[in-house]
C-alpha angles and dihedrals in degrees: 000000000000117000092240091057092050090052091049092051091049091052091050091052092050092048091049091051091050091051092050092047090050091051090050094052092044091054095042111096113247116231108240140145089261095057116078117231112239119204133177130215148117136274114260135181141168124271129198131196107218118211137169118256093224139044118254141116116289110244104179139006107192102184133071132209109284096025116137114227135193130212112289095016113143112248105171141348137211132217098276102185096105092047093047091052091048090052092050091050092049091050091050091051090049091053091050094049091046090053091053091050093049090050092053093046094050092047126200120346118240088244091058092051092049090050090053091048089054091048091052090050090051090048090052090052091048091050092050091051093045091049091052092046092051094050092049094049091044090056091048090050090053088055091047089245095115130039124250088242092060089051092051092048091051091049092050090049090052093049091048091051090050092050092048090051092051092050094050092046089054090050090051091050092051092048090053094045093048135215122338115252090232091058091052091050091050092050090047090053090052090052092050091050091049091049090052089052090053091051091049092049091048091051090050091051092047090050090063086077115069114207133187112260095205146352109302150124125258108246101176143004104216098182136021136222111290094037120116114252126211135172089256094053117079115219103190135015109219125193109212106221096189114093106025123172146178113245106218137162129233122208118224095255090053094047094085092056097055128072132177110267097031113139117246140187120229121204127190128191087220090069109038114204093011126111132195124214118235146154137217106261104169140016118190115241091215132061127234138180114275110267115243092239094061117092111210136155091242131076114284093233093061116113115252138177121236116233136183119221107193115217136213103233107167094157095042091241095140111077138191113285096009111148112236141175119231124202122194124186105227094214095050117121118234117253119241117277111267094024127104134193090232116118114247115258117270107253090208093064 
């Protein structure tokens, strides 16, 4: 083939490639503020496995699979007899310790002080009598008219009367002075410890009732009444329906068009012609490879950024795992933090 022909063929090939490339770029949609961004993903939500905080036999489970629950609603109960008895014992111990503290704070009663005064007076009279008896017997012993044993007995009786008087005088003095501050502090500490035991027993008793932590739907009953519960054994699997979001993925070229707070529209094949309001609530700070379950117009091995588009789902129509299409207007302004496009609940419902 002549050299000129080869050059002509090469030029024709280059021109054909340029024409094809031009046609491709002309047909390819141009990213602009007027073109909505379309993303694909699945509905996601949080789940929680509810369990009791103590071990006991399950008495009642009052919800069924599919039931909607609200915060604070009772889900299940344990046999609470042991915990009720422990609470009663703790309250009794608190009452006893409080009585001791009150006694120390109030000090001796006037009647107790008067009784001690009378006891001291009687001791003084006994000592006077014992002293006289001892002197008389001692004189008789000197005159050989009483034995040495009688004298020793009289002396011991006198000494015992003197010691008894000293002891009762000390008791009277303590009663007048009042309780030591250290004893009051010790009694107060005992009361505080008993009060803490009451609080612990009350918490344990309250924990025998399992309540819903948030709005949700019961997905599974793992155990049944009569089974033994433990902190490591979930009782109910609860799907938290607020918030609910579409998990989508942004390609790197689209990342600059999307901001957190931008309003979005969510479309599901399950509800033709119906749209759900939403807003971009989260954009991942790190890239990842496109998951295999995500259908996009780009190559699967491209790096993308996960995003959460929160959805308004007042009638619980969007469900976990449901495939959805998300459309975001590139020129839309983000809503204020803490606000949502969802309509407020109807108070009449």
